[in-house]
N, C-alpha and C positions, 0 to 999 in steps of 0.2 A: 773175130771179136774186135770191136773198135778199140783204139788206143785209149788209155786212161787220160782223163782231163789234165791231171797233174804230172804228165810225163813230158820228156823232151821230144821236140818235133824238128825235123830238118827244115830249114827255111831258105838256105842259100848255099851254093857251092863256094867253098872257101876261097878259091882262086878269083872269084868275082868281086871280092872286097879288098881293095888296096888299103895300105896304111894311111891313117889320117883321113878317112872318108866315112860317109854316112849312106845307108841304103834303106829304103822303106821296103819291108817284106810283109807277107801275110802269115799270121800265126792263128790258124784255125778261124780265118775270116776277120781277124782283128789286125789293123795296120800297126806294125811295130817297127821301130828303127833299130837296125843293127849298126853299131859303130865300131870302128877300129881306130884307136888312138894310141900312137906310139907303141904299137904291137899288142895292145891289150884290147879284148873284146868287151862290148857292153850291149845291152838291149833294154829298150824302154818304149813306152807308148809314144806314138807319133803326134798326139794332140797336146798342145800347150794348154794347161788348165786355166790360163788367163783369158784367152779369147779364141781358143781352138786352132791356133797357128800350127802349120806342119813342121814339127821339129826336125824331121828328116830332110828338110830343105834349109835348115839353119846352118850355122857355122860354129867351129870350135873356138872357145875362149879358155885357154888353159885346159883344165880337165872338166870343163862344162860345155854344154851346147846352148847356143843363143837362138831363141825363137826369131824367125825372120820378120815377124810382124811388129813387135815392140821391144826386141832385144832383151827380154827377160832371160836369165840364164839358169840352168839346172845342172847339178853335179851329175856326171856320167854314171858314177857307181851307185849313188844313193837316191838320185832323183830330187834331192832337196834343192829348193831355190837358192841361188847364190847372188842373184841380182833381181830385185823386184819382189814385192810381197806375194803371198799366195801359197797355194797347195803344191805339194810335191808331185812329180811325175812318177807313175808306176814303173818300176824296174823289174827285170826278169833275169833268172839264172841263164847263163849262156856258156857254150863250150864248142870247141872245134874238135872233130873226130872223124876219121875216115874220109877226109877231104870235104866234109860238109860242116856248116855252122848249124848248131842245134840250140833251140831256145825252149825253156821249160814254161809251160802254161800252167800256172798254179794260182 
């Protein structure tokens, strides 16, 4: 029986994500960024809503991620824009369990 769409899926071995880093992973075919910032995990869409920039190649600005194309920033926890107008980035529930990082596709 296939997994439910709204269930958690393993996306990365926990040891492959160091603190204060970003990694682009696949969540059922969708590129999602897994971030670890000061020991806390976050997950959000890889595409900036402004012009499609790869957020997984961005940089941290406090508790936000900056798009590498135009430096618009988005809150890691909520996806709300913190610099630049525009739409929010979709965020996902995330957890670490049994040595893996799991993201919920909902």
